[in-house]
Structures are given as structure tokens and as C-alpha cells.
N, C-alpha and C positions, 0 to 999 in steps of 0.2 A: 504494500500500500504506500502511495506517495502522499505524505501529509501536506505537501505544498498545494495540492489540489483543493484541500479543504481550508486553507488559511483564509482565503477571501470569504468563504462561506461562514466560517466561524466569526470573523469580524462583522459580517453583515448581520448575523443573528444577534450579536452583542449590541449592535447599533439599534436593531429593532426593539430589543428589550429596553434599552435606554430611552428610546423615543416613547415607548409605552409607559415607562415610569414617569415621564414628564407629561403624560396625557396628550401626546402629539400623535393621536391614533391615525390620522390621515397620512401623515408622513411615514409612520410605521407601516401602514398598509402598502404604500408605494415601494418602500424598501423591501418589504416581504415579497412583493411581486417580482422585483429584480432578483432577489435571492432564489425564488422558486424557478425562475427562468434559467439561472446559472446552474441550479441543481439538475434541471432537466437536461442541460447540455452535458453535465458530468455523466448522467445516467446513459445518455445516448452514446457516449464514447468510452464507457467503462465495461470491462469484461472480467476483471479481477474480482473474486468472491469477497475479499476483504473490503474493496472499494464499494461494492454493492451493498454490503452490510452497513457500512458507514453512511452511504447515501440514504438507505432506508431509515436510519436513525434521524437524519436531518429532515426527511419527509414527514415523519411523525411530529418532530418538534415544530416545523413550520405549520403543520395543520393545527397543532394546539395553539400556537401563537395567533394564527388567523382567527380561531374561535374567540380568543381573548380580545382581539382587536374589534371584532364584530360586536362583542358585548360592550366594549368601551364606546363604540360609535352609536350604540342604541340609546 
């Protein structure tokens, strides 16, 4: 597994969490969409089992963050 693939993603997730903590849900949602697009690109180009496991963890995390953002926007 190449950790450098996930450095950007990890940074994006932290930024999303920080935006949510500051109640900037719209900006967090835009950042989440960017992160999800990057995650999709990783998925399209990965065939290593370890990478796929890591990608699935981030998919679950992004889905949970998306639910929290929707709650914050409501």
C-alpha cells in the first residue's frame, strides 16, 4: 500500500471535520464532494487489496460525514 495516495484524502477529511466544527456545513459539503471524487479516482485505479480496504474505510467515513452535514444543514 502506498500511503502517499491517501495523504491528500486524509487532509481533506480533516478539513471537512474542521469546517463542520465551525458550523460551515456548506463549505464542508463542497469539500466532501471533492474528497469523494478523489476517492472514486483512487478506486478506479487501484487493484491492490490493501488499497481497496483503505478506500472502503474512507467511503464509510465520508458517508457518515455526509449524514452529519445533512443534519447540520437541516
